[in-house]
SENU-679525 format. One line per field, with one value per residue (C-alpha): residue in one letter; x, y, z; residue number from 1. Coordinates in Angstrom, 1 decimal, padded with zeros to 4 digits, always signed. Layout:
// SENU-679525
residu = (A / ...)
c1 = (X / ...)
c2 = (Y / ...)
c3 = (Z / ...)
num = (NUM / ...)
//
This chain:
// SENU-679525
residu = (M / T / T / N / L / T / R / E / H / K / K / V / N / R / H / Y / E / T / S / M / G / L / H / V / N / Y / E / I / I / C / D / H / I / E / P / E / A / K / V / L / D / L / G / C / G / S / G / E / L / L / K / L / L / R / D / R / K / N / A / C / C / R / G / V / E / I / N / E / D / N / V / I / K / C / I / E / K / G / L / S / V / F / Q / G / D / I / D / E / G / L / K / D / Y / Q / D / K / S / F / D / Y / V / V / L / N / Q / T / L / Q / C / V / H / K / P / D / Y / A / I / H / E / M / L / R / V / G / N / K / V / V / I / S / F / P / N / F / G / Y / W / R / V / R / F / Y / L / F / F / N / G / K / M / P / K / S / N / I / L / P / F / E / W / Y / N / T / P / N / I / H / L / L / T / I / R / D / F / K / E / F / C / R / A / R / Q / I / N / I / L / E / E / I / Y / M / N / K / A / K / V / K / N / D / F / I / H / R / S / M / P / N / F / Y / A / E / E / A / I / F / I / V / Q / R / N / I / S / K / F)
c1 = (-027.7 / -024.0 / -024.6 / -026.4 / -023.5 / -020.9 / -023.4 / -023.7 / -019.9 / -019.1 / -021.8 / -020.1 / -016.7 / -017.6 / -019.2 / -016.1 / -013.7 / -016.3 / -016.1 / -012.2 / -013.4 / -015.0 / -018.2 / -021.6 / -025.1 / -027.1 / -030.0 / -029.8 / -029.8 / -032.3 / -034.7 / -034.3 / -035.0 / -039.1 / -040.3 / -040.0 / -037.6 / -035.2 / -031.4 / -028.0 / -025.2 / -021.6 / -019.0 / -021.6 / -018.9 / -020.4 / -024.0 / -025.5 / -027.3 / -028.9 / -030.2 / -031.7 / -033.4 / -034.7 / -036.2 / -037.3 / -038.3 / -039.4 / -036.7 / -035.6 / -031.6 / -028.6 / -024.9 / -021.3 / -018.3 / -014.7 / -013.7 / -014.6 / -014.9 / -017.2 / -019.6 / -019.6 / -020.8 / -023.9 / -024.6 / -024.8 / -027.5 / -029.6 / -028.5 / -027.9 / -024.5 / -021.9 / -018.1 / -017.1 / -014.7 / -016.8 / -014.0 / -014.5 / -018.2 / -021.9 / -022.0 / -024.1 / -026.8 / -029.3 / -030.0 / -032.5 / -032.4 / -032.4 / -034.6 / -031.2 / -027.7 / -025.8 / -022.0 / -021.4 / -018.1 / -016.3 / -015.8 / -012.4 / -011.2 / -012.2 / -009.7 / -012.0 / -014.8 / -016.0 / -016.2 / -018.3 / -020.5 / -021.3 / -022.3 / -024.5 / -026.4 / -026.8 / -028.1 / -029.9 / -032.9 / -031.2 / -027.9 / -026.4 / -022.9 / -021.3 / -018.0 / -015.7 / -015.1 / -011.1 / -012.3 / -013.1 / -011.8 / -010.4 / -008.7 / -007.2 / -005.7 / -004.6 / -002.2 / -001.2 / -000.5 / +001.3 / +002.7 / +001.2 / -001.3 / -004.5 / -005.6 / -008.9 / -011.6 / -012.6 / -009.7 / -007.8 / -005.1 / -001.5 / -000.6 / +001.1 / -002.2 / -005.0 / -007.4 / -008.4 / -006.7 / -008.7 / -009.6 / -012.3 / -014.5 / -017.7 / -017.1 / -015.3 / -018.1 / -020.7 / -018.3 / -017.8 / -021.7 / -022.5 / -019.4 / -021.4 / -025.0 / -025.7 / -028.6 / -028.0 / -031.5 / -030.5 / -027.3 / -027.2 / -024.5 / -023.1 / -021.0 / -020.3 / -022.4 / -025.2 / -027.4 / -026.7 / -029.3 / -028.7 / -027.6 / -023.4 / -023.8 / -025.9 / -024.0 / -020.8 / -020.7 / -017.3 / -015.5 / -018.1 / -019.2 / -017.0 / -018.9 / -021.7 / -024.5 / -025.6 / -028.6 / -028.0 / -030.0 / -029.0 / -029.6 / -031.2 / -030.8 / -027.0 / -026.3)
c2 = (-141.8 / -142.7 / -146.4 / -147.1 / -145.4 / -147.5 / -150.9 / -149.7 / -149.3 / -152.6 / -154.2 / -153.1 / -153.6 / -157.6 / -157.3 / -156.7 / -158.9 / -162.0 / -161.2 / -160.2 / -156.8 / -158.7 / -157.8 / -158.9 / -156.8 / -159.9 / -157.6 / -155.1 / -157.4 / -159.9 / -156.6 / -156.1 / -159.6 / -160.5 / -163.3 / -166.8 / -165.6 / -168.1 / -166.2 / -167.4 / -166.8 / -166.7 / -166.8 / -167.6 / -168.4 / -170.6 / -170.1 / -167.1 / -164.9 / -168.2 / -169.2 / -166.0 / -165.6 / -169.2 / -168.6 / -165.2 / -165.0 / -168.4 / -167.9 / -170.8 / -170.5 / -171.9 / -171.3 / -171.4 / -171.7 / -172.8 / -173.2 / -176.9 / -176.5 / -173.4 / -175.7 / -178.5 / -176.0 / -175.0 / -178.3 / -178.7 / -175.8 / -177.7 / -175.4 / -176.2 / -175.3 / -176.4 / -176.0 / -174.4 / -171.4 / -167.9 / -167.0 / -170.0 / -168.5 / -170.3 / -172.7 / -175.1 / -172.3 / -171.7 / -168.0 / -166.2 / -169.2 / -166.9 / -163.6 / -162.6 / -163.5 / -162.2 / -161.5 / -160.0 / -158.5 / -160.7 / -158.7 / -157.3 / -161.0 / -162.7 / -162.8 / -162.0 / -159.7 / -158.6 / -162.1 / -162.9 / -159.9 / -160.7 / -164.7 / -162.8 / -161.0 / -164.1 / -166.4 / -163.4 / -161.0 / -158.8 / -159.0 / -157.7 / -156.5 / -155.3 / -154.2 / -151.9 / -148.4 / -147.8 / -144.1 / -143.5 / -140.6 / -142.5 / -145.0 / -141.7 / -140.3 / -142.8 / -143.8 / -139.8 / -139.5 / -143.1 / -144.0 / -147.3 / -150.0 / -148.8 / -151.0 / -150.6 / -152.8 / -153.2 / -153.2 / -155.6 / -157.5 / -156.5 / -156.0 / -159.5 / -161.4 / -159.6 / -161.3 / -158.0 / -158.0 / -155.9 / -152.7 / -150.5 / -147.5 / -146.5 / -144.3 / -147.3 / -149.1 / -146.8 / -146.1 / -149.8 / -149.9 / -146.8 / -148.4 / -151.5 / -150.1 / -152.4 / -150.5 / -149.2 / -150.2 / -149.2 / -147.8 / -147.9 / -146.4 / -147.7 / -146.5 / -148.8 / -151.6 / -148.3 / -147.3 / -143.8 / -141.6 / -138.4 / -135.2 / -135.9 / -139.8 / -139.4 / -136.4 / -137.6 / -141.6 / -141.8 / -140.0 / -140.5 / -144.0 / -147.2 / -149.6 / -150.1 / -152.4 / -151.8 / -153.7 / -153.9 / -155.4 / -156.2 / -154.1 / -156.5 / -154.4 / -154.3 / -158.2)
c3 = (-040.3 / -039.5 / -038.5 / -041.3 / -043.8 / -042.1 / -042.6 / -046.4 / -047.1 / -045.4 / -047.3 / -050.4 / -049.5 / -048.8 / -052.3 / -054.2 / -052.0 / -052.6 / -056.5 / -056.5 / -058.4 / -061.2 / -059.5 / -060.7 / -060.6 / -060.5 / -058.9 / -061.6 / -064.4 / -063.1 / -062.6 / -066.4 / -067.7 / -068.4 / -066.5 / -068.3 / -070.6 / -072.5 / -071.2 / -071.9 / -069.3 / -070.8 / -068.4 / -065.6 / -063.0 / -060.0 / -061.7 / -059.2 / -061.5 / -063.6 / -060.2 / -059.0 / -062.7 / -062.1 / -058.8 / -059.0 / -062.7 / -063.2 / -066.5 / -068.7 / -068.0 / -069.7 / -069.0 / -070.3 / -068.3 / -068.9 / -065.2 / -064.6 / -060.7 / -061.3 / -064.0 / -061.2 / -058.7 / -061.5 / -061.8 / -058.3 / -058.1 / -060.7 / -063.5 / -067.2 / -067.4 / -070.3 / -070.3 / -072.9 / -074.6 / -075.3 / -077.7 / -079.7 / -080.4 / -080.0 / -082.7 / -080.8 / -080.5 / -083.4 / -084.7 / -082.1 / -080.0 / -076.5 / -075.5 / -073.8 / -073.5 / -070.8 / -070.7 / -067.3 / -066.4 / -068.9 / -072.3 / -071.4 / -070.1 / -073.8 / -076.6 / -079.7 / -077.9 / -081.7 / -082.4 / -078.9 / -079.3 / -083.1 / -081.5 / -078.8 / -081.6 / -083.2 / -080.8 / -078.9 / -079.9 / -076.7 / -075.4 / -071.7 / -071.7 / -068.3 / -068.1 / -065.6 / -066.9 / -067.7 / -068.6 / -064.6 / -062.8 / -060.1 / -063.0 / -064.9 / -061.9 / -060.0 / -063.6 / -064.1 / -060.4 / -059.4 / -063.2 / -062.6 / -063.4 / -061.4 / -058.3 / -056.3 / -055.2 / -058.7 / -060.0 / -057.5 / -059.6 / -060.3 / -063.8 / -064.4 / -063.0 / -064.3 / -066.3 / -068.2 / -071.4 / -073.4 / -071.5 / -072.7 / -071.6 / -071.9 / -075.0 / -076.6 / -076.2 / -077.7 / -080.5 / -081.1 / -081.8 / -083.6 / -086.0 / -086.3 / -086.3 / -082.8 / -081.5 / -077.7 / -076.0 / -072.5 / -070.7 / -066.6 / -065.3 / -061.5 / -058.5 / -056.0 / -056.8 / -057.0 / -059.9 / -060.7 / -062.4 / -061.6 / -063.9 / -063.7 / -064.5 / -067.1 / -069.2 / -068.4 / -067.8 / -069.3 / -066.9 / -063.7 / -063.7 / -062.7 / -064.1 / -067.0 / -068.3 / -071.4 / -073.3 / -076.8 / -079.7 / -083.3 / -086.5 / -088.5 / -091.6 / -090.7 / -090.9)
num = (1 / 2 / 3 / 4 / 5 / 6 / 7 / 8 / 9 / 10 / 11 / 12 / 13 / 14 / 15 / 16 / 17 / 18 / 19 / 20 / 21 / 22 / 23 / 24 / 25 / 26 / 27 / 28 / 29 / 30 / 31 / 32 / 33 / 34 / 35 / 36 / 37 / 38 / 39 / 40 / 41 / 42 / 43 / 44 / 45 / 46 / 47 / 48 / 49 / 50 / 51 / 52 / 53 / 54 / 55 / 56 / 57 / 58 / 59 / 60 / 61 / 62 / 63 / 64 / 65 / 66 / 67 / 68 / 69 / 70 / 71 / 72 / 73 / 74 / 75 / 76 / 77 / 78 / 79 / 80 / 81 / 82 / 83 / 84 / 85 / 86 / 87 / 88 / 89 / 90 / 91 / 92 / 93 / 94 / 95 / 96 / 97 / 98 / 99 / 100 / 101 / 102 / 103 / 104 / 105 / 106 / 107 / 108 / 109 / 110 / 111 / 112 / 113 / 114 / 115 / 116 / 117 / 118 / 119 / 120 / 121 / 122 / 123 / 124 / 125 / 126 / 127 / 128 / 129 / 130 / 131 / 132 / 133 / 134 / 135 / 136 / 137 / 138 / 139 / 140 / 141 / 142 / 143 / 144 / 145 / 146 / 147 / 148 / 149 / 150 / 151 / 152 / 153 / 154 / 155 / 156 / 157 / 158 / 159 / 160 / 161 / 162 / 163 / 164 / 165 / 166 / 167 / 168 / 169 / 170 / 171 / 172 / 173 / 174 / 175 / 176 / 177 / 178 / 179 / 180 / 181 / 182 / 183 / 184 / 185 / 186 / 187 / 188 / 189 / 190 / 191 / 192 / 193 / 194 / 195 / 196 / 197 / 198 / 199 / 200 / 201 / 202 / 203 / 204 / 205 / 206 / 207 / 208 / 209 / 210 / 211 / 212 / 213 / 214 / 215 / 216 / 217 / 218 / 219 / 220 / 221 / 222 / 223)
//
């Protein structure tokens, strides 16, 4: 039993180290997308999620990525990925042209998150958004006791080089959706790359969940 726990701990640590804190739950997102769906992945990195969706779900995938090196890596995987800036919107895509639009661990990094979400809801029937929860209890305690910006496996950056420019919590995001009448279809809470469905995490996710994935949909009567 102890050996299994040690192996699992090492696996999780490698997962964080590889992703430099901007950890992505590809398996979880893949499980929530139907076979043969049309998917647009924004900030798709080197294409791991797109490749998984293509290979496992036979999805029709497309990506947008600002980093040229990552775009090249995607193309080498045979993926359809275009270089672009999420903050400039999705003007090249028509309304409801995708079943899903994914923004995975990138919301806190964009300059205009409200505009990005609006555009995602315009071009996608459903939107998948994941982000680190800055209301997580360890983050709160770190700031309280150390008086410095928190650092952890999922937040490994210094204050001066972090890509996270719009810090948010689960409560912030839910209030954002409620104010704009965006329908939350599903809420997925995680700690250490594992989904948590216990009573504590479901009742107090803003305090106990390290990360969150939301599946949301545009309220037609609002737009």
